[in-house]
Gaussian input, Z-matrix of N, CA and C with variables (Angstrom, degrees):
# hf/3-21g

backbone

0 1
 N
 C     1     B1
 C     2     B2     1     A1
 N     3     B3     2     A2     1     D1
 C     4     B4     3     A3     2     D2
 C     5     B5     4     A4     3     D3
 N     6     B6     5     A5     4     D4
 C     7     B7     6     A6     5     D5
 C     8     B8     7     A7     6     D6
 N     9     B9     8     A8     7     D7
 C    10    B10     9     A9     8     D8
 C    11    B11    10    A10     9     D9
 N    12    B12    11    A11    10    D10
 C    13    B13    12    A12    11    D11
 C    14    B14    13    A13    12    D12
 N    15    B15    14    A14    13    D13
 C    16    B16    15    A15    14    D14
 C    17    B17    16    A16    15    D15
 N    18    B18    17    A17    16    D16
 C    19    B19    18    A18    17    D17
 C    20    B20    19    A19    18    D18
 N    21    B21    20    A20    19    D19
 C    22    B22    21    A21    20    D20
 C    23    B23    22    A22    21    D21
 N    24    B24    23    A23    22    D22
 C    25    B25    24    A24    23    D23
 C    26    B26    25    A25    24    D24
 N    27    B27    26    A26    25    D25
 C    28    B28    27    A27    26    D26
 C    29    B29    28    A28    27    D27
 N    30    B30    29    A29    28    D28
 C    31    B31    30    A30    29    D29
 C    32    B32    31    A31    30    D30
 N    33    B33    32    A32    31    D31
 C    34    B34    33    A33    32    D32
 C    35    B35    34    A34    33    D33
 N    36    B36    35    A35    34    D34
 C    37    B37    36    A36    35    D35
 C    38    B38    37    A37    36    D36
 N    39    B39    38    A38    37    D37
 C    40    B40    39    A39    38    D38
 C    41    B41    40    A40    39    D39
 N    42    B42    41    A41    40    D40
 C    43    B43    42    A42    41    D41
 C    44    B44    43    A43    42    D42
 N    45    B45    44    A44    43    D43
 C    46    B46    45    A45    44    D44
 C    47    B47    46    A46    45    D45
 N    48    B48    47    A47    46    D46
 C    49    B49    48    A48    47    D47
 C    50    B50    49    A49    48    D48
 N    51    B51    50    A50    49    D49
 C    52    B52    51    A51    50    D50
 C    53    B53    52    A52    51    D51
 N    54    B54    53    A53    52    D52
 C    55    B55    54    A54    53    D53
 C    56    B56    55    A55    54    D54
 N    57    B57    56    A56    55    D55
 C    58    B58    57    A57    56    D56
 C    59    B59    58    A58    57    D57
 N    60    B60    59    A59    58    D58
 C    61    B61    60    A60    59    D59
 C    62    B62    61    A61    60    D60
 N    63    B63    62    A62    61    D61
 C    64    B64    63    A63    62    D62
 C    65    B65    64    A64    63    D63
 N    66    B66    65    A65    64    D64
 C    67    B67    66    A66    65    D65
 C    68    B68    67    A67    66    D66
 N    69    B69    68    A68    67    D67
 C    70    B70    69    A69    68    D68
 C    71    B71    70    A70    69    D69
 N    72    B72    71    A71    70    D70
 C    73    B73    72    A72    71    D71
 C    74    B74    73    A73    72    D72
 N    75    B75    74    A74    73    D73
 C    76    B76    75    A75    74    D74
 C    77    B77    76    A76    75    D75
 N    78    B78    77    A77    76    D76
 C    79    B79    78    A78    77    D77
 C    80    B80    79    A79    78    D78
 N    81    B81    80    A80    79    D79
 C    82    B82    81    A81    80    D80
 C    83    B83    82    A82    81    D81
 N    84    B84    83    A83    82    D82
 C    85    B85    84    A84    83    D83
 C    86    B86    85    A85    84    D84
 N    87    B87    86    A86    85    D85
 C    88    B88    87    A87    86    D86
 C    89    B89    88    A88    87    D87
 N    90    B90    89    A89    88    D88
 C    91    B91    90    A90    89    D89
 C    92    B92    91    A91    90    D90
 N    93    B93    92    A92    91    D91
 C    94    B94    93    A93    92    D92
 C    95    B95    94    A94    93    D93
 N    96    B96    95    A95    94    D94
 C    97    B97    96    A96    95    D95
 C    98    B98    97    A97    96    D96
 N    99    B99    98    A98    97    D97
 C   100   B100    99    A99    98    D98
 C   101   B101   100   A100    99    D99
 N   102   B102   101   A101   100   D100
 C   103   B103   102   A102   101   D101
 C   104   B104   103   A103   102   D102
 N   105   B105   104   A104   103   D103
 C   106   B106   105   A105   104   D104
 C   107   B107   106   A106   105   D105
 N   108   B108   107   A107   106   D106
 C   109   B109   108   A108   107   D107
 C   110   B110   109   A109   108   D108
 N   111   B111   110   A110   109   D109
 C   112   B112   111   A111   110   D110
 C   113   B113   112   A112   111   D111
 N   114   B114   113   A113   112   D112
 C   115   B115   114   A114   113   D113
 C   116   B116   115   A115   114   D114
 N   117   B117   116   A116   115   D115
 C   118   B118   117   A117   116   D116
 C   119   B119   118   A118   117   D117
 N   120   B120   119   A119   118   D118
 C   121   B121   120   A120   119   D119
 C   122   B122   121   A121   120   D120
 N   123   B123   122   A122   121   D121
 C   124   B124   123   A123   122   D122
 C   125   B125   124   A124   123   D123
 N   126   B126   125   A125   124   D124
 C   127   B127   126   A126   125   D125
 C   128   B128   127   A127   126   D126
 N   129   B129   128   A128   127   D127
 C   130   B130   129   A129   128   D128
 C   131   B131   130   A130   129   D129
 N   132   B132   131   A131   130   D130
 C   133   B133   132   A132   131   D131
 C   134   B134   133   A133   132   D132
 N   135   B135   134   A134   133   D133
 C   136   B136   135   A135   134   D134
 C   137   B137   136   A136   135   D135
 N   138   B138   137   A137   136   D136
 C   139   B139   138   A138   137   D137
 C   140   B140   139   A139   138   D138
 N   141   B141   140   A140   139   D139
 C   142   B142   141   A141   140   D140
 C   143   B143   142   A142   141   D141
 N   144   B144   143   A143   142   D142
 C   145   B145   144   A144   143   D143
 C   146   B146   145   A145   144   D144
 N   147   B147   146   A146   145   D145
 C   148   B148   147   A147   146   D146
 C   149   B149   148   A148   147   D147
 N   150   B150   149   A149   148   D148
 C   151   B151   150   A150   149   D149
 C   152   B152   151   A151   150   D150
 N   153   B153   152   A152   151   D151
 C   154   B154   153   A153   152   D152
 C   155   B155   154   A154   153   D153
 N   156   B156   155   A155   154   D154
 C   157   B157   156   A156   155   D155
 C   158   B158   157   A157   156   D156
 N   159   B159   158   A158   157   D157
 C   160   B160   159   A159   158   D158
 C   161   B161   160   A160   159   D159
 N   162   B162   161   A161   160   D160
 C   163   B163   162   A162   161   D161
 C   164   B164   163   A163   162   D162
 N   165   B165   164   A164   163   D163
 C   166   B166   165   A165   164   D164
 C   167   B167   166   A166   165   D165
 N   168   B168   167   A167   166   D166
 C   169   B169   168   A168   167   D167
 C   170   B170   169   A169   168   D168
 N   171   B171   170   A170   169   D169
 C   172   B172   171   A171   170   D170
 C   173   B173   172   A172   171   D171
 N   174   B174   173   A173   172   D172
 C   175   B175   174   A174   173   D173
 C   176   B176   175   A175   174   D174
 N   177   B177   176   A176   175   D175
 C   178   B178   177   A177   176   D176
 C   179   B179   178   A178   177   D177
 N   180   B180   179   A179   178   D178
 C   181   B181   180   A180   179   D179
 C   182   B182   181   A181   180   D180
 N   183   B183   182   A182   181   D181
 C   184   B184   183   A183   182   D182
 C   185   B185   184   A184   183   D183
 N   186   B186   185   A185   184   D184
 C   187   B187   186   A186   185   D185
 C   188   B188   187   A187   186   D186
 N   189   B189   188   A188   187   D187
 C   190   B190   189   A189   188   D188
 C   191   B191   190   A190   189   D189
 N   192   B192   191   A191   190   D190
 C   193   B193   192   A192   191   D191
 C   194   B194   193   A193   192   D192
 N   195   B195   194   A194   193   D193
 C   196   B196   195   A195   194   D194
 C   197   B197   196   A196   195   D195
 N   198   B198   197   A197   196   D196
 C   199   B199   198   A198   197   D197
 C   200   B200   199   A199   198   D198
 N   201   B201   200   A200   199   D199
 C   202   B202   201   A201   200   D200
 C   203   B203   202   A202   201   D201
 N   204   B204   203   A203   202   D202
 C   205   B205   204   A204   203   D203
 C   206   B206   205   A205   204   D204
 N   207   B207   206   A206   205   D205
 C   208   B208   207   A207   206   D206
 C   209   B209   208   A208   207   D207
 N   210   B210   209   A209   208   D208
 C   211   B211   210   A210   209   D209
 C   212   B212   211   A211   210   D210
 N   213   B213   212   A212   211   D211
 C   214   B214   213   A213   212   D212
 C   215   B215   214   A214   213   D213
 N   216   B216   215   A215   214   D214
 C   217   B217   216   A216   215   D215
 C   218   B218   217   A217   216   D216
 N   219   B219   218   A218   217   D217
 C   220   B220   219   A219   218   D218
 C   221   B221   220   A220   219   D219
 N   222   B222   221   A221   220   D220
 C   223   B223   222   A222   221   D221
 C   224   B224   223   A223   222   D222
 N   225   B225   224   A224   223   D223
 C   226   B226   225   A225   224   D224
 C   227   B227   226   A226   225   D225
 N   228   B228   227   A227   226   D226
 C   229   B229   228   A228   227   D227
 C   230   B230   229   A229   228   D228
 N   231   B231   230   A230   229   D229
 C   232   B232   231   A231   230   D230
 C   233   B233   232   A232   231   D231
 N   234   B234   233   A233   232   D232
 C   235   B235   234   A234   233   D233
 C   236   B236   235   A235   234   D234
 N   237   B237   236   A236   235   D235
 C   238   B238   237   A237   236   D236
 C   239   B239   238   A238   237   D237
 N   240   B240   239   A239   238   D238
 C   241   B241   240   A240   239   D239
 C   242   B242   241   A241   240   D240
 N   243   B243   242   A242   241   D241
 C   244   B244   243   A243   242   D242
 C   245   B245   244   A244   243   D243
 N   246   B246   245   A245   244   D244
 C   247   B247   246   A246   245   D245
 C   248   B248   247   A247   246   D246
 N   249   B249   248   A248   247   D247
 C   250   B250   249   A249   248   D248
 C   251   B251   250   A250   249   D249
 N   252   B252   251   A251   250   D250
 C   253   B253   252   A252   251   D251
 C   254   B254   253   A253   252   D252
 N   255   B255   254   A254   253   D253
 C   256   B256   255   A255   254   D254
 C   257   B257   256   A256   255   D255

   B1=1.5335
   B2=1.5977
   B3=1.3623
   B4=1.4655
   B5=1.5382
   B6=1.4241
   B7=1.4294
   B8=1.4913
   B9=1.3274
   B10=1.4403
   B11=1.5557
   B12=1.2469
   B13=1.4876
   B14=1.5521
   B15=1.2843
   B16=1.4480
   B17=1.6320
   B18=1.2861
   B19=1.4474
   B20=1.6046
   B21=1.3546
   B22=1.4009
   B23=1.6074
   B24=1.2228
   B25=1.5330
   B26=1.5279
   B27=1.3698
   B28=1.5543
   B29=1.5417
   B30=1.3434
   B31=1.4740
   B32=1.5209
   B33=1.2472
   B34=1.5325
   B35=1.4742
   B36=1.4731
   B37=1.2814
   B38=1.6269
   B39=1.3074
   B40=1.4421
   B41=1.4326
   B42=1.4142
   B43=1.5350
   B44=1.5602
   B45=1.2433
   B46=1.4996
   B47=1.5020
   B48=1.3501
   B49=1.4116
   B50=1.5117
   B51=1.2814
   B52=1.5500
   B53=1.5310
   B54=1.2899
   B55=1.4540
   B56=1.5800
   B57=1.3868
   B58=1.4605
   B59=1.4645
   B60=1.3713
   B61=1.4528
   B62=1.5832
   B63=1.3652
   B64=1.3724
   B65=1.5100
   B66=1.2552
   B67=1.5120
   B68=1.4913
   B69=1.3427
   B70=1.5078
   B71=1.4582
   B72=1.3595
   B73=1.4628
   B74=1.5293
   B75=1.3947
   B76=1.3264
   B77=1.6039
   B78=1.2508
   B79=1.4984
   B80=1.5452
   B81=1.3205
   B82=1.5376
   B83=1.4540
   B84=1.2704
   B85=1.5189
   B86=1.5473
   B87=1.3733
   B88=1.4114
   B89=1.5227
   B90=1.3953
   B91=1.4304
   B92=1.3931
   B93=1.3540
   B94=1.3711
   B95=1.5493
   B96=1.3447
   B97=1.4256
   B98=1.5281
   B99=1.4062
   B100=1.3303
   B101=1.5359
   B102=1.3283
   B103=1.5450
   B104=1.5815
   B105=1.3688
   B106=1.5211
   B107=1.4709
   B108=1.2418
   B109=1.4377
   B110=1.5316
   B111=1.4370
   B112=1.4148
   B113=1.4382
   B114=1.3152
   B115=1.5021
   B116=1.4651
   B117=1.3093
   B118=1.4694
   B119=1.4996
   B120=1.3780
   B121=1.4657
   B122=1.6591
   B123=1.3001
   B124=1.4671
   B125=1.5278
   B126=1.4177
   B127=1.4245
   B128=1.4822
   B129=1.4312
   B130=1.4988
   B131=1.4888
   B132=1.3574
   B133=1.5494
   B134=1.2955
   B135=1.2964
   B136=1.3604
   B137=1.6112
   B138=1.3488
   B139=1.4873
   B140=1.4996
   B141=1.3981
   B142=1.5030
   B143=1.5428
   B144=1.3996
   B145=1.4356
   B146=1.4392
   B147=1.3404
   B148=1.5683
   B149=1.5602
   B150=1.2567
   B151=1.4723
   B152=1.4779
   B153=1.2748
   B154=1.6157
   B155=1.5472
   B156=1.2740
   B157=1.5068
   B158=1.5335
   B159=1.2831
   B160=1.4879
   B161=1.5096
   B162=1.2895
   B163=1.2662
   B164=1.6531
   B165=1.2976
   B166=1.5880
   B167=1.4439
   B168=1.2561
   B169=1.3627
   B170=1.5787
   B171=1.4171
   B172=1.4389
   B173=1.5712
   B174=1.3066
   B175=1.4927
   B176=1.5568
   B177=1.3377
   B178=1.4534
   B179=1.4686
   B180=1.2720
   B181=1.5856
   B182=1.5562
   B183=1.4305
   B184=1.4480
   B185=1.4561
   B186=1.2069
   B187=1.5795
   B188=1.4558
   B189=1.3135
   B190=1.4586
   B191=1.5290
   B192=1.2356
   B193=1.3812
   B194=1.4695
   B195=1.3744
   B196=1.5960
   B197=1.4641
   B198=1.2271
   B199=1.4762
   B200=1.6233
   B201=1.3303
   B202=1.5132
   B203=1.5194
   B204=1.2912
   B205=1.5378
   B206=1.4351
   B207=1.4129
   B208=1.3697
   B209=1.4735
   B210=1.2897
   B211=1.4698
   B212=1.5714
   B213=1.2291
   B214=1.4740
   B215=1.5877
   B216=1.4000
   B217=1.4326
   B218=1.5146
   B219=1.2577
   B220=1.4593
   B221=1.4007
   B222=1.3816
   B223=1.4817
   B224=1.5915
   B225=1.2233
   B226=1.3876
   B227=1.6065
   B228=1.3591
   B229=1.6762
   B230=1.5334
   B231=1.4595
   B232=1.3763
   B233=1.6335
   B234=1.3872
   B235=1.5033
   B236=1.6326
   B237=1.2402
   B238=1.3877
   B239=1.5909
   B240=1.4071
   B241=1.4195
   B242=1.5997
   B243=1.3447
   B244=1.4690
   B245=1.4803
   B246=1.4053
   B247=1.5164
   B248=1.5097
   B249=1.3055
   B250=1.4767
   B251=1.4529
   B252=1.3204
   B253=1.5526
   B254=1.5542
   B255=1.2376
   B256=1.4391
   B257=1.5457
   A1=104.40
   A2=110.37
   A3=120.89
   A4=108.01
   A5=113.48
   A6=117.17
   A7=111.99
   A8=116.68
   A9=120.67
   A10=109.08
   A11=118.85
   A12=121.42
   A13=112.84
   A14=115.26
   A15=122.92
   A16=105.76
   A17=110.54
   A18=118.28
   A19=108.74
   A20=118.18
   A21=122.82
   A22=111.68
   A23=110.69
   A24=118.53
   A25=109.62
   A26=112.81
   A27=118.52
   A28=112.11
   A29=118.47
   A30=115.77
   A31=112.01
   A32=120.63
   A33=118.94
   A34=107.25
   A35=118.33
   A36=118.48
   A37=119.93
   A38=111.27
   A39=120.63
   A40=117.00
   A41=111.65
   A42=120.32
   A43=113.71
   A44=116.11
   A45=120.75
   A46=111.50
   A47=119.14
   A48=117.09
   A49=109.95
   A50=121.04
   A51=123.79
   A52=108.21
   A53=113.19
   A54=118.39
   A55=118.38
   A56=110.16
   A57=116.06
   A58=118.04
   A59=112.33
   A60=123.30
   A61=107.28
   A62=117.27
   A63=125.54
   A64=111.50
   A65=115.88
   A66=122.00
   A67=110.39
   A68=112.67
   A69=114.09
   A70=115.71
   A71=116.65
   A72=121.94
   A73=108.32
   A74=113.14
   A75=120.21
   A76=115.62
   A77=114.40
   A78=120.90
   A79=108.84
   A80=113.77
   A81=120.37
   A82=110.15
   A83=116.94
   A84=117.72
   A85=110.84
   A86=112.60
   A87=117.15
   A88=107.04
   A89=118.27
   A90=122.10
   A91=108.40
   A92=126.27
   A93=130.65
   A94=105.51
   A95=120.38
   A96=120.50
   A97=115.82
   A98=114.50
   A99=120.25
   A100=116.08
   A101=113.02
   A102=120.80
   A103=104.06
   A104=112.95
   A105=112.64
   A106=114.69
   A107=122.96
   A108=126.04
   A109=111.69
   A110=112.71
   A111=118.60
   A112=119.45
   A113=113.71
   A114=118.57
   A115=113.21
   A116=115.28
   A117=120.40
   A118=115.96
   A119=118.81
   A120=119.64
   A121=105.84
   A122=116.65
   A123=117.88
   A124=104.20
   A125=117.13
   A126=123.85
   A127=107.94
   A128=114.76
   A129=118.85
   A130=102.00
   A131=109.57
   A132=121.18
   A133=117.49
   A134=124.69
   A135=126.87
   A136=108.67
   A137=112.71
   A138=116.22
   A139=106.70
   A140=121.96
   A141=124.09
   A142=109.11
   A143=115.66
   A144=118.67
   A145=113.47
   A146=113.80
   A147=119.01
   A148=104.08
   A149=123.02
   A150=124.26
   A151=108.91
   A152=116.70
   A153=120.31
   A154=106.43
   A155=121.46
   A156=124.91
   A157=105.53
   A158=123.17
   A159=122.49
   A160=106.75
   A161=119.86
   A162=121.58
   A163=115.25
   A164=113.05
   A165=117.13
   A166=108.73
   A167=131.79
   A168=133.89
   A169=114.19
   A170=112.20
   A171=119.32
   A172=115.37
   A173=110.37
   A174=120.41
   A175=115.03
   A176=116.60
   A177=118.12
   A178=112.44
   A179=119.32
   A180=130.20
   A181=113.93
   A182=111.22
   A183=111.30
   A184=116.88
   A185=121.71
   A186=128.12
   A187=108.25
   A188=114.63
   A189=119.83
   A190=108.97
   A191=124.96
   A192=132.00
   A193=117.89
   A194=111.97
   A195=124.03
   A196=107.42
   A197=121.58
   A198=119.98
   A199=120.16
   A200=107.89
   A201=113.53
   A202=108.18
   A203=114.50
   A204=114.53
   A205=110.85
   A206=115.68
   A207=118.51
   A208=118.85
   A209=115.13
   A210=124.85
   A211=110.23
   A212=118.24
   A213=121.10
   A214=109.03
   A215=116.70
   A216=114.75
   A217=111.83
   A218=119.15
   A219=117.39
   A220=115.68
   A221=116.02
   A222=115.60
   A223=111.19
   A224=117.66
   A225=124.51
   A226=109.81
   A227=106.05
   A228=112.89
   A229=113.14
   A230=117.15
   A231=116.86
   A232=111.22
   A233=109.67
   A234=115.69
   A235=104.61
   A236=115.83
   A237=118.67
   A238=112.72
   A239=118.08
   A240=121.37
   A241=108.89
   A242=118.59
   A243=112.93
   A244=119.25
   A245=112.96
   A246=112.95
   A247=111.71
   A248=118.46
   A249=116.01
   A250=116.57
   A251=114.90
   A252=123.64
   A253=105.73
   A254=122.85
   A255=122.26
   A256=110.19
   D1=124.59
   D2=177.29
   D3=-89.88
   D4=125.95
   D5=-179.65
   D6=-100.68
   D7=10.72
   D8=-173.68
   D9=-76.01
   D10=123.64
   D11=177.09
   D12=-88.44
   D13=-18.24
   D14=-168.57
   D15=-130.25
   D16=138.37
   D17=174.77
   D18=-58.82
   D19=147.87
   D20=177.94
   D21=-59.26
   D22=-36.58
   D23=-173.48
   D24=-108.48
   D25=43.92
   D26=175.20
   D27=-73.04
   D28=-20.00
   D29=175.43
   D30=-74.63
   D31=-24.39
   D32=178.70
   D33=-76.47
   D34=-36.42
   D35=-179.50
   D36=-72.98
   D37=-14.26
   D38=176.98
   D39=-75.99
   D40=-23.19
   D41=-177.76
   D42=-55.62
   D43=-56.04
   D44=177.21
   D45=-59.13
   D46=-38.30
   D47=176.35
   D48=-63.97
   D49=-45.56
   D50=178.69
   D51=-51.05
   D52=-44.94
   D53=-178.38
   D54=-66.09
   D55=-32.74
   D56=166.06
   D57=-64.79
   D58=-39.54
   D59=177.70
   D60=-58.34
   D61=-54.87
   D62=179.33
   D63=-49.69
   D64=-47.69
   D65=-179.67
   D66=-65.54
   D67=-43.59
   D68=-178.19
   D69=-68.67
   D70=-22.87
   D71=-177.09
   D72=-66.22
   D73=-37.33
   D74=-174.30
   D75=-56.71
   D76=-28.57
   D77=-176.19
   D78=-119.12
   D79=76.72
   D80=-178.48
   D81=-120.36
   D82=142.19
   D83=175.17
   D84=-74.78
   D85=158.52
   D86=-176.65
   D87=-78.65
   D88=112.26
   D89=-179.49
   D90=-152.25
   D91=140.98
   D92=-163.12
   D93=-76.22
   D94=-38.87
   D95=177.92
   D96=-67.01
   D97=-38.53
   D98=174.50
   D99=-67.13
   D100=-32.85
   D101=175.55
   D102=-62.77
   D103=-48.30
   D104=-176.76
   D105=-65.54
   D106=-34.18
   D107=177.83
   D108=-66.21
   D109=-45.42
   D110=178.38
   D111=-69.60
   D112=-15.56
   D113=-179.74
   D114=-70.48
   D115=-24.67
   D116=173.68
   D117=-61.97
   D118=157.43
   D119=-171.56
   D120=-79.73
   D121=-31.09
   D122=-169.18
   D123=-130.23
   D124=123.99
   D125=174.21
   D126=-101.38
   D127=121.22
   D128=-175.28
   D129=-106.80
   D130=-174.70
   D131=173.66
   D132=-49.75
   D133=-39.99
   D134=-169.52
   D135=-81.11
   D136=-30.28
   D137=177.25
   D138=-71.15
   D139=-32.09
   D140=179.42
   D141=-65.84
   D142=-38.26
   D143=177.07
   D144=-62.58
   D145=-38.60
   D146=-173.96
   D147=-77.58
   D148=-26.42
   D149=177.30
   D150=-74.98
   D151=-34.28
   D152=176.56
   D153=-68.21
   D154=-43.03
   D155=177.96
   D156=-59.12
   D157=-47.28
   D158=-178.80
   D159=-64.22
   D160=-47.84
   D161=-174.80
   D162=-64.11
   D163=-28.40
   D164=168.31
   D165=-60.42
   D166=-29.32
   D167=175.04
   D168=-75.96
   D169=-49.74
   D170=-177.24
   D171=-73.32
   D172=-34.21
   D173=-178.44
   D174=-96.67
   D175=16.41
   D176=-170.35
   D177=-63.03
   D178=-28.89
   D179=179.28
   D180=-68.81
   D181=-14.23
   D182=177.93
   D183=-94.27
   D184=3.88
   D185=174.86
   D186=-52.98
   D187=141.47
   D188=176.77
   D189=-102.33
   D190=-170.78
   D191=178.95
   D192=-55.63
   D193=-33.96
   D194=-176.45
   D195=-94.94
   D196=7.85
   D197=179.65
   D198=84.22
   D199=-1.02
   D200=-176.48
   D201=-87.37
   D202=157.25
   D203=-179.55
   D204=-92.71
   D205=135.96
   D206=177.14
   D207=-89.75
   D208=-1.59
   D209=-178.94
   D210=-70.05
   D211=127.65
   D212=176.83
   D213=-62.73
   D214=-35.48
   D215=178.25
   D216=-59.65
   D217=-44.58
   D218=178.99
   D219=-66.65
   D220=-38.13
   D221=175.69
   D222=-62.90
   D223=-37.84
   D224=179.28
   D225=-55.14
   D226=-58.41
   D227=-178.07
   D228=-63.70
   D229=-30.05
   D230=-179.93
   D231=-75.57
   D232=-29.73
   D233=177.74
   D234=-67.47
   D235=-45.87
   D236=-175.76
   D237=-59.70
   D238=-39.64
   D239=176.00
   D240=-70.31
   D241=-38.50
   D242=173.94
   D243=-62.40
   D244=-32.27
   D245=174.64
   D246=-72.71
   D247=-33.78
   D248=168.87
   D249=-53.26
   D250=-38.37
   D251=-169.34
   D252=-79.54
   D253=-20.49
   D254=-175.79
   D255=-65.13

């Protein structure tokens, strides 16, 4: 029975996620909570979830007929969280 929760090479798989986070940070709305989250030196999985929750408020007007967000910001952060969960 393997008790490993994380792949041995998880550090290598995080590099593309870090690049996506750096790209997504460049296009963020002006919001106090987001600014405080981004002021930290390292943004992790839980910070990404908090950013998505804040974007649900700020990007609420971009929802389409099916309830999905049309905002590229929201799509980028949701993609980052999905990559973390892989």
